[in-house]
BADO-544387 format. One record per residue (C-alpha): residue in three letters; x, y, z. Coordinates in Angstrom, 1 decimal. Example, Ala and Ser with C-alpha at 12.3 -4.5 7.8 and 13.67 -1.06 7.14 Angstrom:
% residues 2
ALA,12.3,-4.5,7.8 .
SER,13.7,-1.1,7.1 .
//
This chain:
% residues 507
MET,-1.3,-6.2,3.9 .
SER,-4.1,-3.3,4.1 .
THR,-3.0,0.0,3.5 .
LEU,-2.0,2.1,6.5 .
VAL,-2.4,5.6,4.7 .
GLY,-3.1,8.4,7.4 .
MET,-1.2,6.4,10.3 .
CYS,1.3,8.2,12.0 .
LEU,4.4,6.6,13.2 .
ASN,5.6,7.5,16.6 .
ASP,3.8,10.9,16.7 .
ARG,6.2,12.0,13.8 .
TYR,5.7,10.4,10.2 .
ARG,2.5,10.9,8.8 .
LEU,1.8,8.1,6.0 .
ASP,0.4,9.9,3.2 .
ALA,0.3,7.4,0.1 .
GLN,1.5,4.0,-1.0 .
ILE,4.2,4.3,-3.4 .
GLY,5.5,0.4,-3.5 .
ALA,5.0,-2.8,-2.1 .
GLY,7.1,-6.0,-1.9 .
GLY,7.2,-9.1,-0.1 .
MET,8.9,-7.9,3.2 .
SER,7.8,-4.4,3.2 .
THR,5.5,-1.4,2.0 .
VAL,6.7,1.8,1.0 .
TYR,5.0,5.0,1.5 .
ARG,5.5,8.5,0.8 .
ALA,5.2,10.3,4.2 .
PHE,5.5,13.2,5.8 .
ASP,8.0,14.3,8.8 .
MET,5.9,16.4,11.3 .
THR,8.7,17.6,13.2 .
LEU,11.2,18.7,10.3 .
GLU,8.4,19.4,8.1 .
ARG,9.4,17.8,4.9 .
ARG,8.6,14.9,2.7 .
VAL,10.2,11.5,3.4 .
ALA,9.9,7.8,2.2 .
VAL,9.0,5.1,4.8 .
LYS,9.9,1.6,4.2 .
LEU,7.4,-0.3,6.8 .
MET,8.0,-4.2,7.4 .
HIS,4.8,-6.4,7.2 .
ARG,3.8,-7.4,10.6 .
GLU,3.8,-11.1,9.6 .
ILE,7.3,-10.6,8.3 .
ALA,8.3,-9.1,11.6 .
SER,8.2,-12.5,13.7 .
ASP,10.6,-14.1,11.3 .
SER,13.8,-13.2,13.3 .
ASP,16.1,-13.6,10.1 .
GLN,13.9,-11.5,8.1 .
LEU,13.6,-9.0,10.8 .
GLU,17.8,-8.9,11.1 .
ARG,17.5,-8.5,7.4 .
PHE,15.1,-5.4,7.7 .
ARG,17.7,-4.0,10.2 .
ARG,20.9,-4.6,8.4 .
GLU,19.6,-2.5,5.5 .
ALA,19.1,0.4,7.9 .
ARG,22.3,-0.1,9.3 .
SER,24.1,-0.6,6.0 .
VAL,22.8,2.2,4.2 .
ALA,23.0,4.6,7.0 .
GLN,26.8,4.2,7.0 .
LEU,26.6,5.5,3.3 .
SER,26.5,9.0,2.3 .
HIS,26.8,9.4,-1.7 .
PRO,25.0,11.6,-4.0 .
HIS,23.9,8.7,-6.3 .
ILE,22.5,6.5,-3.2 .
VAL,19.1,7.1,-1.5 .
GLY,20.1,7.9,2.1 .
VAL,18.8,6.6,5.3 .
ILE,17.6,9.1,7.5 .
ASP,16.1,7.4,10.7 .
ALA,14.8,3.9,12.0 .
GLY,12.1,2.9,14.2 .
GLU,9.3,0.6,15.4 .
GLU,5.7,1.3,15.7 .
ASP,3.2,-1.4,17.2 .
GLY,5.5,-4.5,16.4 .
ARG,6.2,-2.7,13.0 .
PRO,9.9,-2.1,12.2 .
TYR,10.4,0.9,9.7 .
ILE,13.1,2.7,8.0 .
VAL,13.1,6.5,7.0 .
LEU,14.5,7.5,3.8 .
GLU,15.4,10.2,1.5 .
TYR,12.1,10.9,-0.5 .
VAL,12.9,11.1,-4.3 .
GLU,10.6,12.8,-6.7 .
GLY,10.8,11.3,-10.1 .
GLU,10.5,7.6,-11.5 .
THR,12.5,4.4,-11.7 .
LEU,14.8,3.5,-14.1 .
LYS,12.7,0.6,-15.2 .
GLU,9.7,3.1,-15.4 .
ARG,11.8,5.3,-17.6 .
ILE,12.8,2.4,-19.9 .
ARG,9.1,1.4,-20.1 .
ARG,8.0,4.5,-21.2 .
MET,11.1,5.7,-23.6 .
GLY,12.0,2.1,-24.8 .
ARG,15.6,2.2,-26.0 .
LEU,17.4,5.3,-24.0 .
PRO,19.7,7.5,-25.8 .
ILE,23.3,5.9,-26.0 .
ASP,25.2,8.5,-24.1 .
GLU,22.3,8.9,-21.6 .
ALA,22.5,5.2,-20.9 .
ILE,26.3,5.3,-20.4 .
ALA,25.8,8.2,-17.9 .
TYR,23.4,6.3,-15.7 .
ALA,25.7,3.3,-15.5 .
ILE,28.4,5.6,-14.6 .
GLU,26.1,7.0,-11.5 .
ILE,25.3,3.5,-10.5 .
ALA,28.8,2.4,-10.9 .
ARG,29.9,5.3,-8.5 .
ALA,27.4,4.7,-5.9 .
LEU,28.4,0.7,-6.2 .
GLY,32.1,2.1,-5.4 .
ALA,31.0,3.6,-2.5 .
ALA,28.9,0.6,-1.1 .
HIS,31.8,-1.6,-2.1 .
ALA,34.3,0.7,0.0 .
GLY,32.2,0.3,2.8 .
ALA,32.2,-3.6,2.4 .
ILE,28.5,-3.8,1.2 .
VAL,27.3,-5.8,-1.7 .
HIS,23.9,-4.8,-2.8 .
ARG,23.3,-8.1,-4.3 .
ASP,19.9,-7.1,-6.3 .
ILE,21.0,-4.4,-8.8 .
LYS,18.2,-3.8,-11.2 .
PRO,16.2,-0.9,-13.1 .
GLN,13.6,-1.0,-10.3 .
ASN,16.0,0.0,-7.8 .
VAL,17.3,3.0,-9.4 .
LEU,15.5,6.1,-9.0 .
VAL,15.8,9.1,-11.5 .
ASP,14.9,12.3,-9.9 .
GLU,13.6,15.3,-11.5 .
GLU,17.0,16.7,-12.4 .
GLY,17.7,13.4,-14.4 .
SER,20.0,12.0,-11.6 .
ALA,20.3,8.3,-10.7 .
LYS,20.0,7.1,-7.1 .
VAL,20.4,3.6,-6.0 .
THR,18.0,2.2,-3.6 .
ASP,16.7,-0.8,-1.9 .
PHE,19.7,-2.6,0.2 .
GLY,17.2,-5.0,1.4 .
ILE,19.2,-8.1,0.8 .
ALA,22.6,-6.1,0.9 .
ARG,25.3,-8.2,2.7 .
SER,28.3,-6.9,4.5 .
LEU,31.5,-8.4,3.6 .
GLU,33.0,-8.4,7.1 .
GLU,29.7,-10.3,8.6 .
ASP,28.4,-13.8,8.3 .
GLY,25.4,-13.9,6.1 .
LEU,22.0,-14.8,7.2 .
THR,21.2,-16.8,4.1 .
ALA,21.6,-20.5,3.9 .
ASP,24.2,-21.9,1.4 .
GLY,22.7,-22.2,-2.0 .
ARG,19.9,-19.8,-1.5 .
VAL,19.7,-17.3,-4.5 .
LEU,18.8,-13.9,-3.4 .
GLY,18.2,-11.2,-5.9 .
THR,16.1,-10.8,-9.5 .
THR,16.9,-13.6,-11.8 .
ASP,16.8,-11.2,-14.8 .
TYR,19.8,-9.7,-13.5 .
VAL,21.4,-12.0,-11.4 .
SER,24.9,-13.1,-11.6 .
PRO,26.1,-16.6,-12.7 .
GLU,27.9,-17.2,-9.3 .
GLN,24.9,-15.8,-7.3 .
ALA,22.5,-18.1,-9.5 .
LEU,24.7,-20.9,-8.4 .
GLY,24.4,-19.9,-4.7 .
HIS,28.1,-19.2,-4.2 .
ASP,29.6,-16.6,-2.1 .
VAL,29.4,-13.0,-3.9 .
ASP,31.4,-10.1,-3.7 .
GLY,31.3,-6.7,-5.7 .
GLN,32.1,-8.5,-8.8 .
SER,28.4,-9.9,-8.6 .
ASP,26.7,-6.5,-8.8 .
ILE,29.2,-5.5,-11.6 .
TYR,27.5,-8.1,-13.4 .
SER,24.1,-7.1,-12.8 .
LEU,24.8,-3.7,-13.6 .
GLY,26.0,-5.0,-17.0 .
VAL,22.7,-6.4,-17.6 .
VAL,21.1,-3.2,-16.5 .
LEU,23.2,-1.2,-19.1 .
TYR,22.2,-4.0,-21.7 .
GLU,18.4,-3.1,-21.2 .
MET,18.9,0.5,-21.3 .
LEU,20.6,0.0,-24.7 .
SER,18.1,-2.6,-26.2 .
GLY,15.2,-1.6,-24.3 .
ASP,14.6,-5.6,-22.9 .
VAL,16.5,-7.9,-20.8 .
PRO,18.9,-10.3,-22.2 .
PHE,17.3,-13.5,-21.5 .
HIS,13.6,-14.8,-21.0 .
GLY,12.4,-18.4,-20.1 .
GLU,9.4,-20.0,-18.7 .
ASN,10.4,-19.5,-15.0 .
GLN,12.8,-17.7,-12.8 .
VAL,15.1,-20.8,-12.7 .
ALA,15.2,-21.0,-16.4 .
VAL,16.3,-17.5,-16.7 .
ALA,19.1,-18.0,-14.1 .
MET,20.5,-20.9,-15.7 .
LYS,20.7,-19.0,-19.1 .
HIS,23.0,-16.4,-16.9 .
VAL,24.8,-19.5,-16.0 .
ARG,25.3,-21.1,-19.4 .
GLU,24.8,-18.5,-22.1 .
ASP,26.5,-15.3,-23.3 .
ILE,24.5,-12.2,-23.2 .
PRO,23.3,-11.8,-26.9 .
ASP,25.6,-9.1,-28.6 .
VAL,24.5,-5.5,-28.1 .
GLN,25.6,-4.7,-31.5 .
VAL,23.2,-6.9,-33.3 .
VAL,20.2,-5.6,-31.5 .
ARG,21.5,-2.1,-31.6 .
PRO,24.0,-1.3,-34.3 .
GLU,24.9,2.1,-33.6 .
VAL,26.5,1.0,-30.4 .
SER,30.3,1.3,-30.8 .
ALA,32.6,-1.1,-30.6 .
ARG,34.4,0.3,-27.3 .
LEU,30.9,0.3,-25.4 .
ALA,30.1,-3.4,-26.6 .
ALA,33.6,-4.4,-25.5 .
VAL,33.0,-2.6,-22.0 .
LEU,29.6,-4.1,-21.6 .
ASP,31.0,-7.9,-22.8 .
ARG,33.8,-7.2,-19.8 .
MET,31.0,-6.4,-17.3 .
THR,28.9,-9.4,-18.0 .
GLU,31.9,-12.0,-18.2 .
LYS,30.9,-15.4,-16.3 .
ASP,35.0,-15.8,-15.6 .
LEU,35.5,-13.7,-12.7 .
ALA,39.0,-13.5,-14.0 .
GLN,38.0,-11.7,-17.0 .
ARG,35.4,-9.5,-15.6 .
HIS,36.1,-5.8,-14.2 .
PRO,37.6,-6.6,-10.9 .
ASP,35.9,-3.4,-9.0 .
ALA,33.7,-0.9,-9.6 .
ALA,36.4,1.9,-10.2 .
SER,37.8,0.1,-13.1 .
VAL,34.1,0.0,-14.6 .
GLU,33.6,3.7,-14.0 .
LEU,36.9,4.4,-15.9 .
ASP,36.2,2.3,-18.9 .
LEU,32.5,3.8,-18.9 .
GLU,33.7,7.3,-18.6 .
ASP,36.0,6.6,-21.7 .
ALA,33.0,5.2,-23.6 .
LEU,30.9,8.3,-23.0 .
ALA,33.7,10.7,-23.8 .
ALA,34.1,8.8,-27.1 .
GLU,30.4,8.9,-27.8 .
ALA,29.9,12.5,-27.3 .
SER,33.3,13.2,-29.6 .
ARG,31.7,10.8,-32.2 .
THR,28.2,12.5,-32.3 .
GLY,29.4,15.9,-31.2 .
THR,26.4,16.2,-28.9 .
ALA,24.9,15.0,-25.5 .
THR,21.6,14.4,-24.1 .
GLY,19.9,14.4,-20.7 .
GLU,21.8,13.3,-18.1 .
ALA,24.8,12.8,-19.9 .
THR,25.4,16.4,-20.3 .
ALA,25.8,16.6,-16.2 .
VAL,28.1,13.5,-16.0 .
LEU,30.1,15.0,-18.8 .
ARG,31.3,17.7,-16.5 .
THR,32.3,15.3,-13.9 .
LEU,34.8,13.5,-15.9 .
PRO,38.6,13.5,-15.3 .
ALA,40.6,16.1,-17.1 .
GLN,42.4,13.7,-19.1 .
THR,39.1,12.0,-20.5 .
ARG,37.4,15.4,-21.0 .
ARG,40.5,16.4,-23.3 .
ARG,38.8,14.1,-26.0 .
LEU,35.5,15.9,-26.1 .
PRO,34.5,18.5,-28.7 .
LEU,35.5,22.0,-27.5 .
ARG,31.9,23.2,-26.7 .
LEU,31.4,20.3,-24.6 .
ARG,35.0,20.3,-22.8 .
LEU,34.9,23.9,-21.8 .
ARG,33.8,24.8,-18.3 .
ILE,30.6,26.5,-17.9 .
PRO,32.1,29.9,-16.8 .
VAL,34.3,29.8,-19.9 .
LEU,31.3,29.2,-22.1 .
LEU,29.4,31.9,-20.1 .
LEU,32.2,34.5,-20.7 .
ILE,32.2,33.6,-24.4 .
LEU,28.2,33.9,-24.6 .
MET,28.6,37.3,-22.8 .
VAL,31.0,38.6,-25.4 .
ALA,28.9,37.3,-28.3 .
VAL,25.5,38.5,-27.3 .
ALA,26.8,42.1,-25.8 .
GLY,24.5,43.9,-28.4 .
THR,21.4,42.0,-27.7 .
VAL,21.6,41.7,-23.8 .
LEU,19.5,44.9,-23.3 .
TYR,16.7,43.7,-25.7 .
LEU,16.3,40.3,-24.3 .
LEU,16.0,41.9,-20.7 .
LEU,13.5,44.1,-22.0 .
ASP,11.6,41.5,-24.0 .
GLN,11.3,39.5,-20.7 .
ALA,10.1,42.4,-18.9 .
ALA,7.5,42.9,-21.5 .
GLU,6.3,39.7,-21.6 .
ARG,5.7,39.3,-17.8 .
THR,3.3,42.3,-18.3 .
GLN,1.6,41.0,-21.2 .
LYS,-1.5,38.7,-21.4 .
GLY,-1.2,35.2,-20.1 .
THR,1.8,35.6,-18.1 .
GLY,0.3,37.3,-15.0 .
THR,-2.4,36.4,-12.5 .
GLY,-4.9,38.3,-14.3 .
VAL,-8.3,39.0,-12.6 .
VAL,-9.4,35.9,-11.5 .
LYS,-9.8,35.5,-7.9 .
ALA,-8.0,32.6,-6.2 .
PRO,-9.5,30.4,-3.4 .
PRO,-9.1,31.2,0.0 .
GLY,-5.6,30.4,1.1 .
GLU,-4.4,30.0,-2.5 .
GLN,-2.5,31.9,-5.2 .
ILE,-2.8,32.0,-8.9 .
VAL,-0.3,30.3,-10.8 .
SER,1.5,32.5,-13.0 .
VAL,2.1,31.1,-16.3 .
LYS,3.7,32.2,-19.9 .
ARG,1.7,33.5,-22.9 .
THR,3.0,30.6,-25.0 .
SER,2.2,28.0,-22.0 .
ALA,-0.9,26.1,-23.5 .
ASP,-0.7,23.7,-26.2 .
ASP,-3.3,21.6,-28.0 .
TYR,-3.5,17.5,-27.3 .
ASP,-5.2,15.4,-29.8 .
PRO,-3.2,12.0,-29.3 .
LEU,-6.1,9.9,-30.7 .
GLY,-6.7,12.3,-34.1 .
ASP,-5.5,11.6,-37.6 .
ASP,-3.5,14.8,-37.5 .
LYS,-2.6,15.0,-34.0 .
GLU,-3.6,18.6,-33.8 .
GLU,-6.6,20.4,-32.3 .
HIS,-6.3,24.3,-33.3 .
PRO,-2.9,24.5,-32.2 .
GLU,-2.8,28.4,-33.4 .
GLN,-5.7,28.9,-31.0 .
ALA,-4.1,27.3,-27.8 .
PRO,-2.2,30.3,-26.3 .
LEU,-5.7,32.5,-26.2 .
ALA,-6.7,29.9,-23.3 .
VAL,-4.1,31.6,-20.9 .
ASP,-4.0,35.0,-22.6 .
GLN,-6.4,36.6,-19.6 .
ASP,-8.9,37.9,-22.2 .
SER,-12.3,37.1,-22.2 .
ASP,-13.0,37.8,-25.8 .
THR,-10.5,35.2,-27.3 .
GLN,-10.8,31.4,-27.1 .
TRP,-9.5,28.0,-27.9 .
THR,-12.1,25.8,-29.6 .
THR,-12.2,22.1,-30.5 .
GLU,-12.7,21.0,-33.9 .
ASN,-16.4,20.5,-35.2 .
TYR,-17.7,17.0,-34.2 .
LEU,-21.0,15.3,-36.0 .
ASN,-23.8,14.2,-33.9 .
ASN,-22.4,15.6,-30.9 .
ARG,-19.6,12.7,-30.8 .
LEU,-15.8,13.2,-30.1 .
ASN,-15.5,10.5,-33.1 .
LYS,-11.8,9.2,-33.1 .
PRO,-10.4,6.7,-35.6 .
SER,-8.9,4.6,-32.6 .
GLY,-9.2,4.4,-28.6 .
GLU,-11.5,6.1,-26.5 .
PRO,-13.0,9.6,-27.6 .
GLY,-11.5,12.5,-26.3 .
VAL,-9.3,15.7,-27.2 .
GLY,-7.8,18.4,-24.8 .
LEU,-5.6,21.3,-23.8 .
TYR,-2.8,21.4,-21.6 .
VAL,-1.0,24.1,-19.5 .
ASP,2.9,24.1,-19.1 .
ALA,3.3,25.3,-15.5 .
ALA,7.2,25.5,-15.7 .
PRO,9.2,24.5,-13.7 .
SER,6.6,22.7,-11.9 .
VAL,3.9,23.6,-9.3 .
ASN,1.5,21.8,-6.6 .
ALA,-1.7,23.0,-7.9 .
ARG,-4.7,22.9,-5.9 .
SER,-7.3,24.0,-8.3 .
LEU,-7.9,24.8,-11.9 .
GLU,-10.8,27.3,-12.9 .
ILE,-12.3,27.0,-16.4 .
GLN,-14.0,29.5,-18.4 .
THR,-16.1,28.4,-21.0 .
PRO,-18.9,30.3,-23.6 .
THR,-20.2,26.3,-24.2 .
PRO,-21.1,25.1,-20.9 .
GLY,-22.4,21.5,-20.3 .
TRP,-19.4,19.3,-21.4 .
SER,-17.6,16.6,-19.4 .
MET,-13.7,16.3,-19.0 .
GLU,-11.0,14.8,-16.8 .
ILE,-8.1,16.8,-15.6 .
TYR,-4.7,15.0,-15.4 .
GLY,-1.0,16.2,-14.5 .
ALA,2.3,15.2,-15.5 .
ARG,5.8,15.7,-14.8 .
SER,7.4,15.3,-18.2 .
LYS,6.6,16.4,-21.8 .
PRO,3.6,14.4,-22.8 .
SER,3.7,12.0,-25.6 .
GLU,1.5,11.4,-28.6 .
ASP,0.2,7.9,-26.6 .
TRP,-3.3,8.1,-25.1 .
PRO,-3.6,6.6,-22.8 .
SER,-0.2,7.1,-21.3 .
ASP,1.6,6.4,-18.1 .
VAL,2.9,10.0,-18.2 .
TRP,-0.6,11.3,-17.1 .
THR,-2.0,11.2,-13.4 .
ARG,-5.7,11.8,-13.1 .
LEU,-6.0,14.8,-10.5 .
GLY,-9.9,15.3,-11.0 .
ARG,-13.1,15.0,-13.3 .
GLY,-16.6,16.3,-13.6 .
ALA,-19.0,18.3,-15.9 .
VAL,-18.3,22.0,-16.6 .
ALA,-21.9,23.1,-16.0 .
LYS,-21.1,27.0,-15.8 .
GLY,-19.4,29.3,-17.8 .
LYS,-16.8,29.6,-14.9 .
GLN,-16.4,27.1,-12.6 .
SER,-13.5,25.9,-10.3 .
PHE,-12.4,22.2,-9.9 .
LYS,-10.2,20.9,-7.0 .
LEU,-7.0,18.9,-7.7 .
ASP,-5.9,15.8,-6.0 .
THR,-2.2,16.1,-6.6 .
GLY,-1.3,14.2,-3.1 .
ASN,1.1,17.0,-2.4 .
ARG,3.0,16.3,-5.7 .
ASN,4.3,19.0,-8.2 .
TYR,3.2,18.5,-11.8 .
ARG,4.7,20.6,-14.8 .
TYR,1.8,20.3,-17.2 .
TYR,-1.8,20.2,-16.7 .
LEU,-4.6,18.8,-19.2 .
VAL,-8.3,19.3,-19.7 .
TRP,-9.2,16.1,-21.4 .
ILE,-12.7,16.6,-22.9 .
THR,-14.5,13.5,-22.9 .
ALA,-18.2,14.8,-24.1 .
LEU,-19.5,17.8,-26.0 .
PRO,-22.4,19.9,-24.7 .
PRO,-26.0,19.0,-25.7 .
ASP,-26.8,20.4,-29.1 .
GLU,-23.2,21.6,-29.7 .
ASP,-20.7,20.4,-32.0 .
GLN,-17.7,21.9,-30.4 .
VAL,-16.3,22.8,-27.0 .
ALA,-14.6,26.6,-26.5 .
ILE,-12.2,27.5,-23.6 .
THR,-11.9,31.2,-22.7 .
GLN,-9.4,31.0,-20.0 .
LEU,-7.4,28.2,-17.9 .
THR,-6.3,29.4,-14.4 .
LEU,-4.4,27.1,-11.9 .
SER,-3.8,28.2,-8.3 .
ALA,-1.6,26.8,-5.8 .
PRO,-1.2,27.1,-2.0 .
LYS,-0.1,30.5,-0.8 .
GLU,4.0,30.4,0.0 .
//
């Protein structure tokens, strides 16, 4: 199906970018011109819409999810039809899928994996309470928003327990990497099937890989029927016996031994999270937020600093640092007036304003170098609003960015915390004539290159001492903006940058 970017559905939803596609539908990032907000639109393929069963399944997704209102379920906003194409309008979640997160990070921190499993279990509990079984729980169908919270999406093959199914007996729906044994055999399924799939997702978060591989999907499905899930403690010894036992029960093939419902899964996972936090004395990522939502009885097992509610902690901190509060306030005020934290003397393009960044916001980026450094001590000089200071690359022989591996390149990025939809980047340099690419990232850059963290926003040649480049962000906010130098100026062995200045639309 060809892309429909630019199309406007019923004079209201403008399709801005394709963000996903499947056998039944394509998902677009769109703009609701009536309420002036970003949404996601799932548009059914025209050729599929002629199939009455598929059409009814698509409409059922809208009806099913529209009944649910839960912080960990992507909500349905609207539904309609345009030129024979049914569509569903969904809440737009800025972030990444849980699958992308696993691919990017590998094994997740244990407490973070438990926290995501708890949030998914809570979403399933709400769906099952509404007599809706998801039937395709997998990391690809879990979105992690910018705050780190998980949201279940894609109820495309969800089935109400209160109505006859459209699926013929014996047909398997779902992804075989996560399919329950009963679903693989074509049996009727209920909420326990979703629990099994969630157990497989938890295994993947902890181990970094799915439990079974095979020559084809049928072979994998049969392994779910015949073989036990591998022992997660063998793959990752630091997983506690308590958590391994919960995972084993979630993935029991005997329904009488598996958790009976999502609520019992949630309770066991909450106990496991509390035990993990108590064992390590710390919490990472989303686990910190989930710990605050645990029942009071479970929270009593946590270390004091994790157990105290935020207002109490703040009171203790206020007493402890009372003597330094004035100093911190004065220091912060001074920082806002010092070089590099304000807008400086650079003029923004029409309709835009300069993005103010901190004086410590610039950092060198040399993922291909031996020491991974490129004059880091000079990096803040590229945002200090002083034309007499500069960041420079190292010296490279024969006008080449020689690197031991990969494509040549080196760069400098700016942290525009918390994030911004920058439209242009002005570069000031005393050594024009070099080539570069501009990238954006929403999460902290790693030392890998190339990396999925970065999205290219622009490219070009810096031909003048002061030059502005337009950025194609697709109306998305990015926290980090990278200038990736790909070629040196003629007859020069380094590049110098006096100033990097971001600008964004006026508020």
